[in-house]
C-alpha positions in Angstrom: 15.7 68.5 8.9 18.9 70.5 8.8 19.4 71.8 12.2 20.9 75.4 13.3 23.9 75.1 15.6 24.0 77.3 18.2 27.3 78.0 19.1 26.9 80.7 22.3 28.7 78.7 25.1 31.5 77.4 26.2 30.7 74.7 28.8 28.0 72.0 28.7 24.5 72.8 28.1 22.2 72.3 31.2 19.0 73.8 30.3 17.0 75.0 27.1 13.6 76.2 26.9 11.1 78.3 24.5 9.1 81.1 25.2 5.3 80.6 25.1 4.9 82.0 21.3 7.6 79.9 20.3 9.8 82.8 18.9 12.6 82.4 21.3 14.6 80.3 22.4 16.5 80.4 26.2 20.0 78.3 26.9 21.9 78.0 30.1 25.1 76.4 30.7 27.7 75.8 32.8 29.4 78.5 31.8 27.5 81.4 33.6 25.7 82.9 31.2 22.4 82.6 30.1 21.5 83.3 26.2 18.6 84.0 24.2 18.0 83.7 20.2 15.6 83.8 17.5 14.0 80.4 17.1 13.6 80.8 12.9 16.9 81.8 12.1 19.4 81.0 15.4 20.6 84.6 15.5 21.4 85.5 18.8 19.4 88.7 20.6 21.6 88.7 24.1 23.0 87.5 27.1 22.1 87.4 30.5 25.5 88.1 32.6 25.5 88.3 36.6 25.8 84.5 37.6 29.3 83.3 39.2 28.5 79.8 38.7 26.8 77.4 36.6 23.2 78.3 35.6 21.2 74.8 36.4 17.7 76.0 35.6 15.9 78.8 33.4 11.8 79.7 33.2 10.5 82.2 31.2 7.2 83.7 32.2 3.4 83.7 30.1 4.3 87.0 28.5 7.9 86.6 27.8 8.4 89.6 30.2 10.8 88.2 33.2 13.6 85.6 32.8 14.5 83.6 36.0 17.7 81.6 36.4 18.9 79.0 39.0 22.6 79.0 39.7 25.1 76.8 42.1 26.6 79.9 43.3 23.6 80.1 45.7 21.7 83.4 43.6 18.1 82.8 42.2 17.9 85.9 39.5 15.0 87.8 37.7 15.7 89.2 34.8 14.5 91.8 32.2 13.9 89.4 28.9 14.2 92.7 26.8 16.6 95.0 28.2 18.8 91.9 30.2 18.9 93.9 33.3 18.5 92.6 36.7 15.4 92.9 38.2 15.7 91.0 41.7 18.4 88.8 43.3 17.6 86.1 45.9 20.6 84.7 47.7 19.7 81.4 49.5 22.0 79.6 51.6 22.6 76.5 49.7 23.0 75.8 45.7 19.9 76.7 43.8 18.7 73.9 41.6 15.5 74.3 39.9 13.0 77.7 39.6 9.8 78.4 38.2 7.4 81.5 37.3 3.7 80.9 37.9 1.3 81.6 35.3 -0.1 85.1 36.7 4.0 86.1 36.9 3.5 87.2 40.7 5.1 84.4 42.2 8.0 82.2 41.9 9.6 79.1 43.1 13.3 77.9 43.8 14.7 74.9 45.3 18.2 74.2 47.1 20.5 71.4 47.2 21.5 69.7 50.4 24.9 71.3 52.1 26.8 70.1 55.2 27.9 73.3 56.8 29.4 73.8 60.6 28.8 69.9 60.7 25.1 70.0 60.1 23.4 68.5 57.3 20.8 70.9 55.8 17.9 69.8 53.8 17.3 70.6 50.6 14.4 73.3 50.1 11.4 74.9 48.3 11.1 78.7 48.8 8.1 80.4 47.3 8.6 84.2 46.8 5.8 86.8 45.7 7.6 89.2 43.7 5.6 92.2 44.4 7.1 92.2 47.7 10.6 93.4 48.0 11.1 92.1 51.3 10.8 88.3 50.0 14.1 88.6 48.3 16.3 90.1 51.1 14.6 88.2 54.7 12.7 85.4 55.6 9.6 86.6 54.9 8.6 84.3 52.0 5.0 82.7 51.0 6.7 79.4 51.7 9.4 78.0 52.8 9.6 74.3 53.3 12.5 71.3 53.3 12.5 68.5 51.0 9.0 66.1 51.6 11.3 63.2 50.4 14.7 63.8 52.6 16.3 63.9 49.5 17.6 66.4 47.1 15.3 68.2 44.8 16.3 67.5 41.2 13.6 69.4 39.1 10.4 71.1 40.0 7.5 72.2 38.0 4.5 74.3 38.8 1.2 72.5 38.9 -2.2 72.9 37.7 -3.7 76.7 38.3 -0.1 76.9 40.2 -1.7 75.5 43.2 0.5 73.1 43.6 4.5 72.7 42.6 5.5 69.0 41.2 9.1 67.8 42.9 11.6 65.3 41.1 14.3 63.9 44.1 17.4 62.3 43.8 15.8 58.8 45.2 13.7 58.8 42.2 10.1 60.0 44.0 8.2 62.7 43.0 6.3 64.6 45.1 3.5 67.2 45.0 3.2 69.8 47.3 0.7 72.9 48.4 2.2 76.0 46.9 1.2 77.9 49.9 0.9 75.4 53.0 3.6 73.1 52.3 1.5 70.5 52.8 2.5 66.9 50.9 -0.5 66.5 48.8 0.8 63.3 46.9 4.1 61.3 46.4 5.2 58.2 44.6 8.4 56.6 43.7 8.3 55.8 40.0 12.1 55.8 39.2 14.7 53.6 40.7 17.3 56.3 40.0 17.7 60.2 40.0 14.7 62.3 38.6 16.8 64.2 35.7 14.1 66.5 34.5 10.5 67.4 34.4 8.3 69.2 31.8 4.7 70.0 32.0 2.6 70.0 28.4 1.2 72.8 27.1 -2.6 73.2 27.5 -3.0 69.6 28.7 -2.3 68.9 32.6 0.0 66.5 32.3 3.9 66.1 32.7 6.8 63.7 31.8 10.0 62.9 33.9 12.9 61.5 33.0 15.4 59.5 35.0 19.1 57.6 35.1 17.4 54.5 35.4 17.0 54.4 31.5 12.9 55.6 31.6 10.9 58.6 31.1 7.2 58.5 32.7 4.4 60.4 31.8 2.1 61.5 34.8 -1.2 63.1 35.5 -0.8 66.4 36.9 -3.8 66.3 39.3 -3.2 63.1 41.2 0.7 61.7 39.7 -1.0 58.7 38.3 1.4 56.8 36.4 0.0 56.7 32.6 2.7 55.6 30.1 6.7 54.5 30.4 8.6 55.3 27.7 12.3 52.9 27.8 15.8 53.4 26.3 18.8 51.8 26.4 20.6 54.7 28.2 20.3 57.2 31.2 17.8 59.9 30.2 18.8 63.3 30.9 15.7 65.4 29.5 12.2 64.6 28.2 9.6 66.3 26.4 6.1 66.4 25.3 4.9 67.6 21.9 2.5 70.2 22.6 0.6 69.6 19.2 1.0 65.8 18.5 0.7 63.0 20.4 4.6 62.4 20.0 7.2 62.4 22.9 11.1 63.6 22.4 14.0 61.9 24.9 17.5 62.6 25.0 20.5 61.0 27.1 23.2 59.1 26.4 26.0 57.3 28.1 27.2 59.2 31.0 29.9 61.9 30.1 32.7 60.8 32.0 32.4 57.6 30.0 32.2 59.2 26.2 35.7 59.3 26.0 36.2 55.7 25.5 32.8 55.5 23.4 32.2 55.4 20.1 29.2 58.0 19.1 27.3 55.0 17.7 27.5 53.2 21.0 27.3 56.3 23.4 23.6 56.4 22.2 23.4 60.1 21.7 20.8 60.3 19.7 17.4 62.5 20.2 14.6 59.8 20.2 10.7 60.2 19.5 8.2 58.0 21.1 4.6 57.5 20.3 2.6 59.0 23.4 0.2 56.5 23.5 1.7 53.6 22.0 4.9 54.0 23.8 6.6 52.7 20.4 9.9 54.8 19.0 9.7 55.8 15.7 12.3 58.4 15.0 16.0 59.7 15.8 17.7 62.4 15.2 21.6 62.7 15.1 24.4 65.1 15.5 25.1 65.0 19.2 28.8 63.6 20.1 28.4 63.7 23.5 25.2 63.0 26.4 22.0 65.2 25.8 21.9 67.1 28.6 17.9 69.2 27.7 15.4 68.5 25.0 12.5 71.3 24.0 9.6 70.9 21.6 8.7 74.6 20.2 6.1 76.1 22.3 3.9 75.6 18.1 5.2 72.2 17.5 6.9 73.3 14.8 10.5 72.1 16.0 12.7 70.9 18.4 15.8 71.5 20.0 18.2 69.6 21.7 21.5 70.6 24.1 24.4 68.3 24.6 27.6 68.0 26.9 29.9 69.5 24.1 27.8 73.0 24.3 26.3 72.9 21.1 22.6 73.8 20.9 20.9 71.9 17.6 17.9 73.8 16.7 15.3 71.8 14.1 12.6 72.5 12.5 10.4 69.9 10.9 9.9 69.0 7.6 6.4 69.6 5.8 6.0 65.5 5.4 5.8 65.7 9.2 2.2 67.1 9.4 1.2 63.7 7.5 3.0 61.4 10.5 0.6 59.6 12.7 
């Protein structure tokens, strides 16, 4: 596999994601700009400009019509994918950490960080918005607005099956399932000893994977948060993804960024690692990054994958033909 190098960000990559058709890849970084590229050849189509701070999370809807971005500038913005125009803007009371668009594209969720203001500690919040109602972006009339169920910062979140629930990962290592309408905590567990760094749902199958600073990634049922498998590495795991077509898991991470200057590339464990979904065995690695990998994603058709690193590069891979014969 010879990767295509996407160089459109000046600062560390924070998140990458493919659209449902797999022909586009969206990237975000700490330089306040989100980009969209053709996944076939790495050509950049355009940028989404408007944030004044780091973009922590991005999500694109089912039909690749709208893009949602969550930023440290206290804003969550909705964009038109084709034109790059800003459609709506929600201003929160704290940095926005994660966001998501429902399958019907009508409901949006966002999570905010903890803040300390006016001698008061404001808890992390989960907010659900109906984009069809403009007042949801400007006032306090949302579908749901609730404080973090775990009482610690939400570090990642995804929609649950049929968009009835929202599954949140926390700084404490806990994972909670929350009713998207009432805010009731339906399930809660604490599978990790360190902060949850990423959460990704498997396409077409109700299971999701979490990654953590505790050197593990875990596979869960999206219905009841029951743990199915655990994947272990030697370094912190910053991101994890599940192949949509094969029983394979992709993990990315490496030594902490502030320690990289004192470590050789080989010792830092900056490789993207492949594990068997069921047997939990590592069977391959993809080298190339010279800093920690912050985000990984499989193409929606299973034909390849992408990794985004602390050095600001995205490496876009297409699997060789012999990958189809790999068990």
